[in-house]
N, C-alpha and C positions, 0 to 999 in steps of 0.2 A: 562180729556181734555188736561192736560199738556203733556201726552204721545203723543197725536195727534199733538200738536203744536210744541213740542220740539224734538220729535224723528222721527215721520213718515213724516210729511209734508216737512221738509227740504230735505229729499231724493227725494220726488216727485216734489219739486221745481226745482231741477236740471234736472230731467227727463222732466218736463214741459218746461223748458227753451230750451232744445234740440228740443223738438217737435215744439215749437213756432217759433224758428228761421228758421227751415227747412220749416215749413208750410208757413211762410211769404216770403220765398225765399231769406232770408238773408244768408243762409248757404247751399251750394250746396249738393245735395244728394251724389255726388261723394266724397265730403269731409267727409260725414258721413260714407261712405263705408270704406274710408281710416282710419278713427278714430276707427271704429269697428275692422278692421284688426289689428291695433296697439294694442288695448286692448286685443282682443281675442288671438292673436298670440304671443304677446310680454309682455305687461305690466302685465296682469293677470297671465300668466305662471310664470313671475318673482316673483309676489306676493305670489303665491302658493308654488313656490320653496323655497323662503325664510322662509315662515311660516312652511312648513313641515320639512325643514332641521333643524329648531330650536325647533321643537315640542317635548314635553315629550311624546313619543309614548306609554309608559306603562300606563301613566295616562289618556291620551286622547282617546286611542282606547280601550274603554271598551265595552264588548258585549251588555249589556243592552241598552246603548245609540244607538248603531247601529241597534239592533233588533227593538227598539221602532220606529226609523225613517223609516227603510226600510221595515218593515212589513206594516206600514201605506202607504208607497209609492207603494208597490206591491198590496195591497188591492185596492188602487186608480186605478192602471192599470187594475186590474180585473173588478172592477165596471164600469170603463169607457168603456172597450172593450165589455163586455157582455151587458151593458146598450145600447151602440150604436147598437149592433147586434140584441138583443132580443126586446128592446123597440122601437127602431127607424128603424129597418130593414136594417141597412147598410151592404154592403158586408164586408167580413172578413178583407180585406186589409184596408178599411176605418175605420172599427171598431178598429183595432190595432193602427192606426195612432191617432185616438181619444183617445184611452186608453193611448197612450204615452204622450199626453197632460196632462192627469191626473197624470202621473208618474213623469214627469220631472219638478220639482220645480225650480224656479229661485234662486238657492242657493247662487250664487256669487253676481249678480248685485243688488238683493234686500235683500237677507238674511244677507249678511255680513254687509252692511252699516246700516241696521235697528238694528241689534243686537249690533253693535259697538256703535251706538248713544244711545241705551237704557241702555247698561250695561258696556260699556267701552271696550278698546282693549283687556284687559286681559280675557274677557269673550269669546273670539273667538276660543279658542283651540278646543272646541267641534264642532264648525262650520267647522273648517279645517279638522277634522276627518271625518265628514260627506261628505264634498266636495271631499276628497281624493278618496272616493269610488263611488261618485255620477255618473260621466260619464261612467266609466266601467260598473257599475251595470245597469244603465238605458239603455244605448246603447246595452249592452249584452241582456237584456230582450227584448227590442223592435225589434232589428234586428233579433234575433233568431226567435221570434214569426212571424215576417213578412216574413222571408225567408221560414219558414215552410209552411205557408198558400199559399204563392205565387209559390213555387216550391217544391211540395211534392216529386218529383222524384229526387231532388238534394240530393247527398250523404251528410251524416252528416259532413264529412270532408270539403266539399265545404261550408256549412253553417258556420262552425267554422272559416274557413279562412276569410270569409267576415266579421264576427263579430270582429275577432282580428285585421284585417286591419283597420276597421272603428275606433276601440278603440285606437290603438297605433299610428295612424297617427294624432291624436288630440293633438294640442299644449298644452292644459291644462294637459293632461295625461302625456306628456313628462316632463313638469315642475314638476308635482307631483312626477313622478318616479325618476327624478334626485334629488329632495329633499330628498326622502327616502334613496337614495344611500349615499348622504352626511351625513345624520343623522345617519344611521346605521354604516357607516364606521368610523365615528368620525372625518372626514376631516374638516379642517377649511379653509375657503376662505380668501385670502388676504384682508386686511382691505379696500384697495382702490376699489377692485372689489365688495365687499359687500356694500360699500357706493353707488357705481353706481347702483347696483341692488335695493337698498332702494329708490333711487331717482326715478327710473322707476316705482317701486311698488307704490310709493306715488301718482303717476298720474293715477293708474289703475282704482280705483273705481269712482272718479269724472268724468274722461273721459268716462268710460263705461256707467255711468248713463246718461250723456249728449248724448252719441251716441245712447243709447237705446231709448231715446225720439225721436231722429231723425229717427231711424228705424221704430218706430211705425206709423209715418206719412204715410208709404207705405201701411199700413193695413187699411181695411175698415170693420167696423162691418156690415155685410150684410148676410141675410138669416140664416137658420139653428139655429134660436135663442133658441129653446128648447134644442138642443144638446149642444150649447155653455153654456146655463144655467146649464146643468148637469156637464159639465167640470169644470165650476167655482165653483159649489157647492162641488164637490169631492175634488178639489184642495185646496180651501180656508177653507173648513169646515171639511170634512170627514177625510182627511189625518192628519191634526193636532189633531183632536179629538181622532183618534186611537192612535197616538203617545203619546198624553197626558195620555190616559188610560193605555197604556203599561208602560209608564214611571212611573206612579203612582204605578202600580203593582210591578215594579222592584225597586221601591224606589230610583229613580234616584236623584242625588244631584241637588239642585236648578239650578246651573249654566248650567249643561248638559240638564236639562229639558227645560230651557228657549231656549237654542240654537236649540234643536231638534224640539220643537213645533213651534217656530217662523219660522224656515227654512221650515218645512212642510207646513206652512200656506201661503207660497209665491205663487204667480201666476205662471202659466206655463212659462218657459223660452223661449227665442227666438229659442233655439234648438228644441223645439216642432214643430215650423214651418219648420225648416231646415229638420227635420226628415220626415215630411209630404211631403215637396217639393222633397226630395230625392227619395221618392217612388211614387210621383204623386198621393197621396191619401189624401182626406179630407183637402186639403190645405186651403180652405176658412174657415172651422171650426177652424183649428189651428191658422190661422192669427187673426181671430176675438177673439178667446179665449185668445191669448196673450195680445191683446189690451184691451179687456174688463176686463180680470182678473187682469191686471196690475192696471187699474183704481180702481177696487174694492178692491185691496190690501190696499188702503189708509184706508178704514174702517175696513177691516178684521184684519189688523195688529194692529190697535188701540184696537179692541175688545180683541184679544188674549193677547196683552200686559197687558190689564186690568185684565185678568183672571190668569195670571202667578204670582208666588210669587216674 
């Protein structure tokens, strides 16, 4: 119970505060949009840049950690896609959008603060290793699959260009990439610049959590409840269970295991809706899965915290 009260609920109090003030009309939706743009395009990229630039790459980027997490994520994508297609009879484009919801965990807005509150800032190195590959991997899988089923006549080069454009125009990827450049080159930023980045980074997670609550007001849990239940089950149960099993098989250190499993157990991120909206497929399912999955994360995170060493 202490994990629920001390670790999980404070994160959702901030999300709930954002939801409440927007729902009550005390904070304009335009303000939420601006806050989300600030966090997604500036604050979180600064946070990721700073973290990656200072990360011990040899220690953090170990194959068993990444295999454990991303095999679970890919299995979630496959289960979501083929479940939507075979069990629920959805067209292929909708099935892939639903599979993307099972693939794209909310690694930053939920995974980071919950792991930090549970195990401290020093426990986040494995989280940052996962996050560094998360958007390229997920968008690469999702866009490639969608472009193949939507335009079978499109040349492979055309699909590749669309994938690369979507990935490398993402502010998070730019921040991560610059962090790698600084880390590998051994460059050192001037102290004044680094302190400024640290100030911006410090605002990233609280502002993003508050903004996430405001964004969720726009979503309505409606229809397709069986499909949404499948997405939530795959995201909150199957992905972390596969990650835990593989991590145990690979004998992952306790710190890496905690980060991988907790990150895998997070609800679909807002990017799941962005992806569905980008292709105009399964938008209602994606929006509802983000909202309901985020609410259910309160209990699922508590359960997984209790199971981890």
